[in-house]
Structures are given as structure tokens and as C-alpha cells.
C-alpha positions as CSV (number, residue, x, y, z in Angstrom):
1,X,-9.0,-29.8,-4.3
2,X,-9.8,-27.3,-7.5
3,X,-7.7,-24.3,-5.3
4,X,-4.5,-25.8,-6.0
5,X,-1.6,-23.9,-8.0
6,X,1.5,-24.9,-8.7
7,X,4.3,-23.6,-9.7
8,X,8.1,-24.8,-10.5
9,X,10.6,-22.9,-10.4
10,X,13.9,-25.5,-12.6
11,X,12.2,-28.9,-11.9
12,X,9.9,-30.6,-13.8
13,X,6.5,-31.0,-13.1
14,X,5.7,-34.8,-14.5
15,X,2.1,-36.3,-13.5
16,X,3.4,-38.7,-10.6
17,X,4.7,-35.1,-9.6
18,X,1.3,-33.6,-9.8
19,X,-0.8,-36.2,-7.9
20,X,1.8,-36.8,-5.2
21,X,0.9,-33.0,-4.5
22,X,-2.8,-32.8,-4.3
23,X,-3.2,-36.3,-2.2
24,X,-1.1,-34.5,0.3
25,X,-2.5,-31.1,0.2
26,X,-6.4,-32.8,-0.2
27,X,-5.4,-33.5,3.5
28,X,-5.7,-29.8,4.7
29,X,-9.8,-30.0,4.1
30,X,-9.7,-31.7,7.1
31,X,-7.8,-29.5,9.5
32,X,-8.4,-26.2,7.9
33,X,-12.6,-25.8,6.1
34,X,-12.1,-22.2,5.4
35,X,-9.1,-23.0,2.6
36,X,-9.0,-20.4,0.0
37,X,-6.4,-21.2,-1.6
38,X,-3.1,-23.1,-1.7
39,X,0.2,-22.5,-3.1
40,X,2.8,-24.9,-4.3
41,X,6.4,-23.4,-4.6
42,X,8.9,-26.2,-6.0
43,X,12.6,-25.4,-7.5
44,X,16.0,-27.7,-7.8
45,X,18.7,-24.6,-6.4
46,X,22.6,-24.6,-7.5
47,X,22.7,-25.2,-3.5
48,X,26.1,-26.5,-3.0
49,X,25.1,-28.9,0.0
50,X,22.8,-31.6,-2.6
51,X,21.2,-33.0,0.2
52,X,19.9,-29.3,-0.1
53,X,18.8,-29.0,-3.6
54,X,15.2,-29.5,-3.8
55,X,12.7,-26.5,-2.0
56,X,9.1,-27.7,-1.7
57,X,7.4,-24.2,0.0
58,X,3.9,-24.5,1.0
59,X,1.1,-21.0,1.2
60,X,-2.1,-21.2,1.8
61,X,-4.4,-18.5,2.9
62,X,-6.8,-18.8,5.2
63,X,-9.1,-15.9,6.0
64,X,-6.9,-13.1,8.1
65,X,-3.8,-15.3,8.1
66,X,-1.5,-16.3,5.5
67,X,0.7,-19.7,6.6
68,X,3.6,-20.7,5.1
69,X,6.8,-23.2,5.6
70,X,9.6,-24.3,3.5
71,X,12.1,-26.9,3.4
72,X,14.9,-28.5,1.5
73,X,16.0,-31.5,1.0
74,X,18.1,-34.0,-1.8
75,X,14.9,-35.3,-3.1
76,X,11.8,-33.5,-4.4
77,X,9.5,-36.1,-2.0
78,X,11.4,-35.7,1.2
79,X,10.9,-31.9,0.8
80,X,7.6,-32.2,0.4
81,X,6.9,-34.9,3.3
82,X,9.7,-32.9,5.6
83,X,7.4,-28.8,5.2
84,X,4.2,-31.6,5.2
85,X,5.4,-31.8,8.9
86,X,6.1,-28.5,9.1
87,X,2.6,-27.0,7.5
88,X,1.1,-29.6,10.0
89,X,2.2,-28.2,13.3
90,X,1.2,-24.3,12.1
91,X,-1.8,-25.6,11.2
92,X,-2.6,-26.4,14.4
93,X,-0.6,-23.2,16.2
94,X,-3.3,-21.1,13.8
95,X,-6.4,-22.9,15.0
96,X,-4.8,-22.8,18.9
97,X,-5.5,-18.9,18.6
98,X,-8.6,-19.2,17.1
99,X,-9.4,-21.2,19.9
100,X,-7.1,-19.3,22.3
101,X,-9.1,-16.2,20.9
102,X,-12.1,-17.6,21.3
103,X,-12.1,-18.7,25.4
104,X,-9.5,-15.8,26.2
105,X,-12.4,-13.9,25.2
106,X,-14.6,-15.5,27.9
107,X,-11.6,-15.5,30.4
108,X,-10.8,-11.7,29.7
109,X,-14.4,-10.9,30.7
110,X,-15.1,-13.3,34.1
111,X,-11.5,-11.9,34.5
112,X,-13.0,-8.3,34.3
113,X,-15.6,-9.1,36.6
114,X,-13.8,-9.8,39.0
115,X,-11.2,-7.1,39.0
116,X,-14.2,-4.9,40.0
117,X,-14.9,-7.1,42.6
118,X,-11.6,-6.8,43.9
119,X,-10.7,-2.6,43.2
120,X,-13.9,-1.7,44.8
121,X,-13.0,-4.0,48.2
122,X,-9.2,-3.1,48.6
123,X,-6.8,0.1,47.7
124,X,-5.5,0.5,44.1
125,X,-1.8,-0.3,43.4
126,X,1.0,1.9,45.4
127,X,4.3,2.1,44.3
128,X,6.6,-0.5,46.6
129,X,10.3,0.3,46.0
130,X,12.3,2.6,44.1
131,X,15.4,2.5,42.0
132,X,18.0,5.1,41.1
133,X,20.5,3.5,38.4
134,X,23.1,5.8,36.7
135,X,22.5,6.8,33.4
136,X,25.7,6.1,30.8
137,X,25.9,7.4,26.8
138,X,25.8,3.9,25.0
139,X,25.0,3.6,21.2
140,X,21.1,1.1,20.5
141,X,23.2,-2.0,20.1
142,X,25.4,-1.8,23.4
143,X,22.9,-0.9,25.1
144,X,20.5,-4.6,23.8
145,X,23.9,-6.4,24.5
146,X,23.8,-5.3,28.6
147,X,20.3,-5.9,28.2
148,X,20.2,-9.1,27.7
149,X,23.1,-9.8,29.7
150,X,21.8,-8.3,32.3
151,X,18.2,-10.5,31.6
152,X,15.5,-8.0,31.8
153,X,13.5,-7.3,29.4
154,X,13.9,-3.4,29.1
155,X,16.6,-1.0,29.6
156,X,16.7,2.5,29.9
157,X,20.1,4.6,28.4
158,X,20.7,8.1,27.1
159,X,21.2,7.5,22.9
160,X,25.5,7.8,22.0
161,X,24.2,9.5,19.0
162,X,21.4,11.9,20.3
163,X,22.3,12.1,23.8
164,X,18.1,12.2,24.6
165,X,17.4,9.7,26.9
166,X,16.0,5.8,25.2
167,X,14.8,2.9,25.5
168,X,15.5,-0.1,24.4
169,X,13.0,-3.2,24.9
170,X,12.4,-6.5,23.7
171,X,9.2,-8.0,21.8
172,X,6.7,-10.8,21.9
173,X,8.1,-11.2,18.1
174,X,12.5,-11.9,19.7
175,X,12.9,-8.5,17.7
176,X,13.7,-5.9,19.2
177,X,12.0,-2.1,19.7
178,X,13.6,0.8,21.0
179,X,11.5,4.1,22.0
180,X,12.4,8.0,22.0
181,X,10.2,10.5,24.1
182,X,10.2,14.2,22.2
183,X,10.2,16.5,24.2
């Protein structure tokens, strides 16, 4: 593959190692036809655990996305094999998302058309339950803890730092968001 760059740190790039990496990376052309470039970083670290000293990282650049995986092992060849397995899973997920977008676009259009007919035939949604609750003055981190304990996706609270009504919520990527209205 002419778009392959191999970088090493604290490690000698032997001909055998170069050939091994190239043979492994060439397999990605079967799965991804639109690869712009591939970067492989191989290094030896000073980790205390000798079974995690060798690090292999692969970065694949494709249009509008970057796929990256890293693995550690005691042997550089084992690290390369492990990172290849991880990268195959990332490539499958990437290809699945591309296919999901294509199919979901058709599904969204079909659902929208179906929704229009349902809306014409039925009454608009209405509020069926009102819940009142006491709002306490706590920090955002305490609010996240309360939200997790309750098993909710959001939590309304008075921010103890500024006294403003705020909302914490769990994002799809697993992180948290904080909403603070402006009065």
C-alpha cells in the first residue's frame, strides 16, 4: 500500500517487521475502498508491566472520518495482531454506520409520510401527567450522582455555585451535559 506510513519510537524497524505490518494493512483495502492514508505507530514504552511495553497504534484516514485503535503487549507482533483485531471491529462499525445512514434515510422518509397520515387522522399529543418535585441546591457533580442513583437521563436542580436552575443530562457518547437557562 503506497499510502502507508510506519513510524517507530524506541524501536528498530526491521525488514521483517515492515513486511509484517504491510501484509496486515493491505487487508484493509478489501474492506475499505476509499482509504486516503494509513499511519502505523510502533513503540516501546517504559511500562512497569513487561507484558504491556510494546505499543501498536493504527490510524486510518477515510473521507469524513478517522479510525484509530491502539493495543499493548509484551511482543510487538502480538501487539500488531491485537490492534488489527480491534481495527477490524472499528471498520465494521464504520461501514455499518454508513449503511445505517442510507437505510435510515429511506426509513425516515417512510416514517414521515406515515406520521403525516397519522397526524391528519388523530388529535395532537397532550400532557397526560404533571409531576411536582422539590428542587435542592447542590453542585453539578452531586446532581450527576443523584441522576445516576435514580436511573434517569436528566436531573433538574438549583446550582449551589450560582443559585440558577440547571439541568444535567447524559449524552449519547456517555459524557454529561449541563443546561443553564439565561434569564
